[in-house]
N, C-alpha and C positions, 0 to 999 in steps of 0.2 A: 164182559169186557169187549169193547169194540175198538178195532184198530184200522187206521186208514194209511194207505201208502200211495204216493205218487211216483212217477218214473224217476225223478231226480233222487228222491229219498231211497228208492229201491236200489239204485246203483251204489249209494253210500253204504247201505246195510250189507249188500253183497260183498263189498270190499272189506267191511269191518269184521264180518263173521267168517269170511273165507269160504263161502259156499262154492262148491264146484258144480259146473254144468253137467247134467246127466243126459246122455243121448237116449231119448225115449222113442225115437222114430226108426221104423224099419226103412230099408232102402230096397224097394222091390220094383222091377220094371215089368210093365204089362205090354207085350208086343203083339199088335194085330197083324195076323198073317193073311193077307188078301187072297192068296191063291189056295190056302188050306182051310179057310173058314174056322180058324182057331185063334186063340190068344196064348202066347207062351209067357209063362211067369218066371222071371229070373231074380234070384236072390243076389243083390249087388254087394253083399258082404263077402259071400263065398264065390261070386261069379259063376253060379251054377243054375241050371234049370230046375225049378221046383215042381212044376206041373204044366200041363197043356189043357186049356179049356175050349170046348167046342162052342162056337157062337153062331151068328147068322152068316148069310152069304156075303162074301167080299168085304170083310171088315177093313175099315180104312182109318178114320179118325178115332182118337182116344182122348179121354179127359178124366183125371182123377179128382174126386170131390175134395174140397178144401180140408176137411177133417181126415182125409185119407181112408175113409171106411168103404168107399165104393169107387168102382171104375165104370165109366160109360163108354161103350164101343158103338160106333156108327157103322152099321152093316149096309154097304152102299149098293148091293146087287139090285137089279131091276125088279119092280113089283111082281112081275110074272114068274119069277123064280121063287121056289119055296124058301121060307124063312129069310127073306131078304127085305130090304127097305125097312129095317127094324133097328132098334137100339137095345143092346144087351147090357143089363146092369149087373155087375159082378161084386160080390162081397169080398173085400180084401182079407177078412178074418178067416173065411173058409175056402176062398177061391172057387166059389160056386156061383151059378147064375141065380140072381134074385128075381129077375123078371126079364121078359123080352117083349117090348112094346112096338107097335107099328109106328114108324117114324112120321113126324108131322111134316117133313120135307122129303120129297122124292129124291132117291139116290143121294143120301146124306154123305158128305165127305168130312167136313170139319165139324167138330163138336167141342163145346166148352161148358163147364159148370159155373154157375154164379158164385160170387164170393161167400154168400151165406148158405150155399148148398141147396137152396129151395127150388132152383130152376136149372134147366140146361138149354143151351142154344145150339141150333144146327144150321149148316149151310147145305141147301139142297141144289145140287148141280144141274139136274135135268129141268126143273121148273123155275130156276132163278129165284128161289125163295129162301129167306132167312126166317127161322121160326123160334118161338119160345115154348118150353114145355114145363109143366109142373113135375119136379123131380120125385115127388112123393107118389102121386097118382099116375104119372106118365100121360096125363091129359094135356092136349094142345091148348095153349093160352092165346097165341096169336101167330100170324104169319104175314110177312110183308115182301113184296117184290123188290128186289134190289138190282144189281147189275147182272151181266151175263156170266153164267157158270161160276157162282160163288163157291169158294174152295176152302180156304182156311178161315178160322173164326176165333176171336178172343173178346173177353169182356173186361171193362174197366174195373178197377178195384172197388169203386163205390157203387158198382152195379147200375150205373146210369146210362152207359153206352156200350153197344156191341159193334165191333169192327169186323167186316168180312171182306176178304180179297175176291175180286171178280176177275177170274183168270182170262176170260176172252175179251174183255173191254178195257183191261189195264187200269182198273180203278179199285178203290176201297170204299165200301159203303159204311157210313156211320149211322147206326140206328138208335134212336131215343127209346130207352126201355124204362124210363122213370115214370112217365104218365101211363098208367095201365089202361086208360081209356083212349089213348091216342098215340099209338106207335107210329113214328114217322121217320123218314130218312132225313137226318140232320145235315148231312153233307155227302157228296160224292167226290172223292179225292183222286185226281190223276196220279198214278205212280208209274213204275217201269213196265216193261213188256211181260205179260204172263205171270202176274203175281201169284204166289202159291202159299208159302207159310207166313204166319204172322204171330208176333209176340209183343208183350207189353212189359215195360221196365218195372222193377219193384216199387218205385215211387209213383208210378202211373203217369209220368210226364211225357213219355215217348212211346210210340209204337213203331216196331221195325217190320218191314215187309220185304220178303225175298222175291225178287223179280227174275223168274226162271229163264227168260230168253234175252235178258239184257245184262247179265253179269253184274247186277247192282243190288243194293239194299236201300230202300227208301226209308227215311226217318220222318215220322209224322209227329208234330207237336199236338198233344191231346187238348191243349187249351184253345188252340186256334183251328184245329182240324185242317191243317195245311202241312205240306211237306217242308221240313226245315233243313233238310240236308240229304245227301246221297253218298253212300259208301260204294266205291268202285272195287270190284274183285278182279281177279285175273281173267283174261280172255278165255271164253269157253267154260267158265265155272258153272253156269246154269244152276244157281242156288235154289234150294227147295225148302227144307225145314230149318228152323232156327230157334234159339232160346237164349235167355239172358241169365247170367250168374246171379245168385241170391243177393249179392252186395251191389249189383248193377254195374260192376266195373268192366265186364267182358261180355261180348256177344259171340255166340257160336253158330256158324252157318254151314250147313251141309251143301257140298258142291257135287254136281253130276260128274265131275272129274275125279271121283273116288278120293275126295279129300274133305277136310273140315277146316274152315278158316276161323281163327281166333282173333277177335277184333277188340281193341281198346276203345271203350265207349266214350272216353273223355276226348280222345284225339281222332276217333274214327279211322285209325290206322290198323292195318293187318299186322298182328304181332307175330304170328307164325301160321303155317299151313301143315296140317297133320294128314298123313296118308291113312285112309281107312279101307273098307271093303268096296266092292264094285256096286255102284248104284245107290249111294247114300241118299236118304230121304228124310226120315224123322230124326229129330234131335231133342233130347231132354236131359235135365241136370238134376243131381241129387239135392236134397234139402240143405245139406252142409256145403254144397259146392265142390265136393272132392272128386266127383266122377261125372263124366258126360257119356251118354249112350247115343250111338248113331245106328239106325237101322239101314242095312244094305240090301235093297230089294232084288238085286240081280244075284248076289252071292248067297242070299238067304241066311244072313248072319247079322249079329249085332256086335259092333265094336265098342269096347269100354275103354275110356280114356282117363288117365290120371291127370287132373287139371293142374297139379303142381309141376309135373315133369312134361306135360303135354305129350305123353307117350301112350300108345295103345297097350294096355296091360292084359287084355283078354279079347278073344274073338269067339263068340258063342253061336253055334248053329241053332237056327230056329225053324219056323215053318216056311212055306213058299210065299214069296213077295211080301216081306214085312215092310209096310209103309209107315204105320204108326204116326200119323200127323197129329201133333198136339202134345200136351203134357202127359206122358205115360209113366212117370215114376211116382210111386205112392209115398206118402209121408205119414202113414198110419202108425199108431203107437204100438211099440213092441214090448217085449217082456224082460229087457235087461234091467228095468226096475219092475219088480214083481207086482202083480195085482194083489190087493188086500184080501186076505182070507175072510175077513169080516169088514167089507168096505165101509169107509166113513160115509155117513149119510148126510147130505147137505143139498141145499137148493141155491140157485143163483138167480136173483131177481132185482130189477128187470133184466131181461135178456132176450133180444138185443137191447142195448142202452146207448144213450147219447153222452152223458157226462160222468155218471157213476153207477155202480151196481153193488149189491150186498151179497156176500156168501154167508148163508145162515146154516150153522151146523145143528143137527138134532141133539147132540150131546156136547158137553164142555170138552174142548180139545186142549191138550197139554203139549207144548213144545213141538208142534208140527211145522213143516216147511211148506210154504205156498209159493209156487212159481208160475209165471206167465210167460208163454212162448208165442212167437208168431208162427205162421203156417210153414215157414222154412226151417223151423227148429231153433231160431235165435232166441236166447233168453232175454226177456225184456224187463221182468221184475222178479225179485226173490226176497223172502224174509222169513224169519222164524215167528211163530204166532202161538199165543195161548188165549183161549176165550171161546165165545160162541158166534160172534159176528165179525166179519172182516169186510171192509169197504175197499173196492177197487175203483180208483178214480182214473178217468181217461188220461189226464195229464197231457203229455205230448205224443201219446200214441195216435196213429192215424186210424181212419175208418177201416174196418176189415174184420177178418176172422182171427181169433187167438185161441190158445189152449190154456186152461188152468189145471195145474197139477198139484195135488195134495199128497205130501210124503210124510209118513210117520217115522218114528225113531229107528225102526228096523228096515228103512228104505223101501217099504211097501208103498204103493202109490195108487191113486185113483185120479182119473182125468175127465175133464168136461170142456166143451167148447163154449166160447163166448163170442158175441158179435157186437162191434161198435158201429153205430150208424152215423 
């Protein structure tokens, strides 16, 4: 028996059968401590430190892979220093180092992983280089000269463009990464003074840039590669890191004035300003949007904020100078839905896919639940299923990474990643 489900039908089935959403993602923060050469791992459910991992010299940028299984840390220390100018790859399952590769860019600050997890991109501040690396082999794929002192970096959701802030010439470089034989600078966009952090909206239409010495945030239209607006912050704010809520409605900006600005993205107005620790720098948000973490590099702490009340609910001591530029909160699958003692065996093909793909089970399945979630944990599709083949149609889902979860009658589960191109 073969069954097909589109997005619209999935919503109707979900309402009809009353399926409840199951939180299958852990909420774990990986904090790079620049002055301690470590990464502090924080359980955001209990707001407690799980462990501390030794990495390379002067860890700065952090990026979690889309499936949450790995964390990439850019160790920015100069090449002459032992174990510096490297990228540490951490397993989120074991919190151990999987590999430590020589960085393709000297003194890497910013780092981000591609939407399909196959590559990561780095901003090398010393040589003004943006580079692409094979995430499996850690082999360099390409490097291109951009502006002066590239700092923060982010990739578009369709993996076609990389955006890098150039801290010393007040621009953002847009790099074409679609044509693997011809990596070029598509645009150089003037922004405010000393751009640092950069982030992209969930729908991919806007990029936000924190201008550290101008107390502003530049808004870039990704269709035109031009600044479409500017958000003005309080005098002396000196914004650094920033992130967008999973629903795209709020922008969180760390200010050097020991505060976090919460901004309405529809109106570009500051909703509130929250006092955090001294020297806030990195900002990241949980997959469900319930908590924001701010690293305070002077206090050596992390402030955890409840996004409903906009209040600091915990302040956690970490290592020295926690910068943590980038997405440092993992979304890996946790065990509140247990793993199957005898996992269901199935394949998904084609994967990646454009319009549809097929889940083929080795054995006939009876009354299982199939769910599809996006990378921030939002349930997209759900249905009960009996049979051996199940068709997933793209429907109105956007390009990107999703998770398929198969749940049996005892609420045991097995999970796999799919990619829509």
